[in-house]
C-alpha positions as CSV (number, residue, x, y, z in Angstrom):
1,M,0.0,0.0,-0.1
2,A,2.8,2.4,0.9
3,R,4.6,1.6,-2.2
4,S,1.6,2.4,-4.4
5,L,1.2,5.7,-2.6
6,V,4.8,6.6,-3.4
7,L,4.1,5.7,-6.9
8,I,1.1,7.8,-7.2
9,L,3.1,10.9,-5.6
10,L,5.9,10.3,-8.0
11,L,3.3,10.5,-10.8
12,V,1.8,13.9,-9.8
13,L,5.2,15.3,-9.1
14,A,6.3,14.5,-12.6
15,R,3.0,16.2,-13.8
16,L,3.8,19.3,-11.7
17,T,7.2,19.4,-13.0
18,S,5.9,19.2,-16.6
19,A,3.5,22.1,-15.6
20,Q,6.5,24.1,-14.6
21,G,7.9,23.9,-18.0
22,T,11.0,22.7,-19.6
23,G,12.4,26.6,-20.1
24,E,14.1,28.6,-17.5
25,Y,12.4,31.4,-15.6
26,R,12.3,34.6,-17.5
27,L,13.1,37.9,-15.8
28,G,10.5,40.6,-14.9
29,P,10.5,43.8,-13.3
30,K,11.6,44.0,-9.3
31,D,13.4,40.6,-9.7
32,L,16.6,41.0,-7.7
33,V,19.5,39.5,-9.9
34,E,23.0,38.6,-8.6
35,I,26.1,38.9,-11.2
36,K,29.6,37.7,-10.8
37,V,32.5,38.1,-13.2
38,F,35.6,36.3,-12.4
39,E,37.9,38.6,-14.6
40,L,36.0,41.9,-13.3
41,P,35.3,42.1,-9.6
42,E,33.6,45.6,-10.1
43,L,30.9,43.9,-11.8
44,N,30.1,41.6,-8.8
45,V,26.7,43.1,-8.0
46,E,23.2,42.7,-7.0
47,R,20.7,44.7,-9.2
48,R,16.9,45.0,-9.4
49,V,15.2,45.0,-12.6
50,T,13.5,48.1,-13.1
51,E,10.0,48.7,-14.1
52,S,11.0,49.2,-17.7
53,G,13.1,46.1,-17.5
54,S,16.5,46.8,-17.4
55,M,19.5,47.0,-15.0
56,D,22.2,49.5,-14.7
57,L,25.5,47.9,-14.5
58,P,29.1,49.2,-13.8
59,L,31.1,49.6,-16.9
60,I,28.1,48.5,-19.1
61,G,25.3,50.8,-18.3
62,Q,21.8,50.1,-18.8
63,I,21.2,46.6,-20.2
64,S,17.6,45.3,-21.0
65,V,16.9,41.8,-19.4
66,S,12.9,41.6,-19.1
67,G,11.8,38.4,-20.7
68,L,15.2,37.0,-20.7
69,T,16.4,33.8,-18.9
70,T,19.4,34.1,-16.6
71,S,21.6,32.1,-19.4
72,E,20.6,34.7,-21.9
73,V,21.5,37.4,-19.8
74,R,24.8,35.7,-19.0
75,D,25.3,35.1,-22.9
76,R,24.7,38.8,-23.6
77,L,27.0,40.1,-20.8
78,E,29.9,37.7,-22.0
79,A,29.6,39.0,-25.5
80,I,29.8,42.7,-24.4
81,L,32.5,42.1,-22.2
82,T,34.7,40.3,-24.4
83,A,34.0,42.6,-27.2
84,K,35.2,45.8,-24.9
85,Y,37.1,44.8,-21.9
86,V,38.6,41.2,-21.7
87,N,39.6,38.2,-23.8
88,R,37.4,35.8,-21.9
89,A,34.7,36.5,-19.4
90,N,33.3,34.0,-16.9
91,V,29.9,35.4,-16.0
92,Y,27.4,34.1,-13.2
93,V,23.9,35.3,-13.2
94,A,21.1,34.0,-10.6
95,V,18.0,35.4,-9.6
96,K,17.8,36.2,-5.8
97,E,14.5,37.1,-5.6
98,Y,11.3,36.3,-7.8
99,S,9.5,39.3,-7.3
100,A,7.9,39.3,-10.7
101,R,6.2,36.2,-10.2
102,P,6.0,35.6,-6.5
103,L,5.0,32.5,-4.9
104,Y,1.4,32.8,-3.2
105,I,0.4,31.2,0.1
106,M,-3.3,31.3,0.5
107,G,-5.8,30.2,3.3
108,A,-5.3,29.2,7.0
109,V,-1.8,30.5,7.4
110,G,-0.4,33.5,9.8
111,R,0.5,35.8,6.7
112,P,-1.3,34.8,3.7
113,G,-0.3,36.5,0.5
114,P,2.6,36.8,-1.9
115,L,5.9,35.3,-0.6
116,Q,9.2,36.8,-2.3
117,I,11.2,33.7,-2.8
118,S,15.1,33.2,-3.3
119,G,16.7,30.0,-4.5
120,R,15.1,26.9,-4.0
121,W,12.2,26.5,-1.7
122,T,10.2,23.9,-0.4
123,L,6.5,23.6,0.7
124,R,7.3,23.1,4.5
125,E,9.8,26.3,4.3
126,A,7.0,28.5,2.4
127,I,4.5,27.6,4.9
128,L,6.7,28.5,7.8
129,A,7.8,31.6,6.1
130,A,4.1,32.6,6.0
131,G,3.7,32.2,9.5
132,G,2.8,28.5,9.9
133,V,-0.6,27.0,9.8
134,T,-3.4,28.5,12.1
135,P,-5.5,26.6,14.6
136,T,-8.4,26.9,12.1
137,A,-6.3,24.9,9.3
138,G,-7.6,21.7,7.9
139,R,-5.8,18.7,7.0
140,K,-5.2,19.3,3.4
141,I,-2.7,21.7,1.6
142,S,-2.9,22.1,-2.2
143,V,-0.1,23.2,-4.6
144,Q,-1.4,24.6,-7.9
145,R,1.1,25.0,-10.7
146,R,0.4,26.5,-14.1
147,A,2.9,26.7,-17.1
148,E,3.3,29.3,-19.8
149,N,1.4,27.1,-22.1
150,G,-1.7,27.1,-19.8
151,L,-1.4,23.7,-18.7
152,A,-2.0,23.2,-14.9
153,D,-1.7,20.5,-12.3
154,R,-2.6,20.1,-8.6
155,L,-1.2,18.1,-5.6
156,D,-2.9,17.6,-2.5
157,V,-0.9,17.0,0.7
158,D,-1.9,16.2,4.1
159,I,-0.6,18.3,6.9
160,D,0.4,15.5,9.2
161,A,2.4,13.9,6.5
162,L,4.1,16.9,5.5
163,F,5.2,18.0,8.9
164,E,5.5,14.7,10.7
165,G,5.8,12.0,7.8
166,S,8.3,11.2,5.1
167,A,10.3,14.2,3.4
168,V,8.9,12.9,0.0
169,W,5.8,15.1,0.6
170,N,8.1,18.2,1.2
171,V,7.9,19.2,-2.5
172,P,9.9,21.9,-4.3
173,L,8.2,25.1,-5.1
174,Y,8.5,27.4,-8.1
175,P,7.8,31.0,-8.8
176,S,4.0,31.7,-9.4
177,D,3.0,28.5,-7.6
178,I,-0.2,28.8,-5.4
179,V,-0.4,27.2,-2.1
180,S,-3.6,26.8,-0.4
181,V,-4.0,25.7,3.3
182,G,-7.5,24.6,3.7
183,A,-9.6,25.6,6.8
184,R,-11.7,23.1,8.9
185,R,-15.1,23.2,7.5
186,P,-17.9,21.5,9.6
187,L,-20.1,19.1,8.1
188,K,-23.8,18.7,8.8
189,V,-26.0,15.8,8.5
190,F,-29.5,15.1,9.5
191,C,-30.6,11.9,11.8
192,L,-34.3,10.8,11.3
193,G,-36.1,7.9,13.3
194,E,-34.8,5.7,15.8
195,F,-31.7,7.6,17.1
196,R,-31.3,8.5,20.8
197,S,-30.7,11.9,19.9
198,P,-32.3,12.6,16.4
199,G,-31.7,15.8,14.7
200,A,-28.9,17.8,13.0
201,V,-25.4,16.6,13.8
202,E,-22.2,18.4,13.0
203,F,-18.8,17.4,12.4
204,S,-15.8,19.4,12.6
205,G,-13.3,19.6,9.8
206,D,-11.0,17.1,11.4
207,E,-13.5,14.6,12.5
208,R,-14.2,11.5,10.6
209,A,-17.5,11.5,9.5
210,T,-19.0,7.9,8.8
211,L,-22.2,6.3,9.7
212,L,-20.7,4.5,12.8
213,T,-19.2,7.9,14.2
214,L,-22.8,9.3,13.7
215,I,-24.5,6.7,15.6
216,A,-21.9,7.1,18.4
217,K,-22.4,10.8,18.4
218,T,-26.1,10.6,18.7
219,G,-25.9,8.3,21.8
220,G,-26.7,5.2,19.6
221,L,-30.0,3.6,18.4
222,T,-32.9,3.1,20.5
223,E,-34.2,-0.3,21.6
224,R,-36.9,-0.2,18.9
225,A,-34.6,0.5,16.0
226,S,-34.3,-1.8,13.2
227,R,-30.6,-3.3,13.1
228,G,-30.9,-4.3,9.4
229,K,-30.9,-1.7,6.8
230,I,-30.2,2.0,7.5
231,R,-31.2,4.3,4.6
232,I,-29.0,7.3,3.4
233,K,-30.5,10.2,1.4
234,R,-28.1,12.2,-0.7
235,R,-28.4,15.3,-3.2
236,G,-26.6,13.8,-6.4
237,P,-24.4,16.0,-8.7
238,D,-27.4,16.7,-10.9
239,G,-29.5,18.1,-8.0
240,K,-31.7,15.1,-7.5
241,D,-32.0,13.2,-4.4
242,V,-30.8,9.6,-4.4
243,E,-31.2,7.0,-1.8
244,F,-29.2,3.9,-0.9
245,A,-29.3,1.2,2.1
246,V,-26.4,0.1,4.2
247,D,-26.5,-3.2,6.1
248,Y,-25.9,-2.1,9.7
249,R,-25.2,-5.6,11.0
250,R,-22.4,-6.2,8.4
251,V,-20.6,-2.7,8.9
252,L,-20.9,-3.1,12.6
253,A,-19.2,-6.7,12.2
254,G,-16.4,-5.1,9.9
255,K,-17.9,-7.2,6.9
256,E,-18.7,-4.0,5.1
257,A,-17.0,-0.6,5.0
258,D,-18.2,2.0,7.3
259,P,-19.5,4.3,4.6
260,A,-18.4,7.9,4.6
261,L,-21.0,10.8,5.1
262,E,-21.4,14.0,3.0
263,A,-22.9,17.4,3.8
264,D,-26.6,17.5,4.2
265,D,-27.0,13.6,4.2
266,V,-30.4,12.4,5.7
267,I,-29.9,9.3,7.7
268,I,-33.0,7.3,8.3
269,V,-33.3,4.3,11.0
270,K,-36.8,2.9,11.0
271,E,-38.5,1.2,13.8
272,S,-38.1,-2.8,13.9
273,L,-41.5,-4.6,13.1
274,F,-40.5,-7.3,15.5
């Protein structure tokens, strides 16, 4: 089972990497860029890209970089320097802050909003940098990624698995990724018939909402309750009500799965005829 989960995660990660695209990040306004030239120490500087998409560098002056990758900026600088100043130029270019396309942390975190990342970040680092999860956080974190060609994908991560489990869930993040930390959402169902405490029952976002859990929360079934079929009414995707029966004895004996409940389900326990 664990091996299957790892394989599924690897497939989703592969799709996320594909959504990131095969090309390098392209510079934009307000990005902070680090430049180093071994042969010319005066060009070892950090510059922020202006709103017009350029940088002002020693010796060179204004150079347009908006829309270029770091490799393209490096090649352009090497060409300028070898043409005017040195026979050979070893240029290093890296993005220190991705301000043009920040990472976004949304939902139940201490400081939601854009997060200016520098270098390689992971999911755990980004959430902690945003103030960590709040007490209202649910169990799921989603990472959404959209490539330049419009393709997108999403990975859902369990909070406990991220902070307490295997490091495999601590996925790398890229500029423009959107991380959403879901809040706990209460789920309400309605009990009719031979429950000891019929009526509306609410589950918190962290509770396991199943039939047996529901029966326990209502104090159990009455002595008159039928121990055979329990009926569940549910609103279908088409807006129409559907109804299905669950064999209570088999669920209680572990011979059938304890069915999960959904919001606004109506659970009906009839009186036994005998």
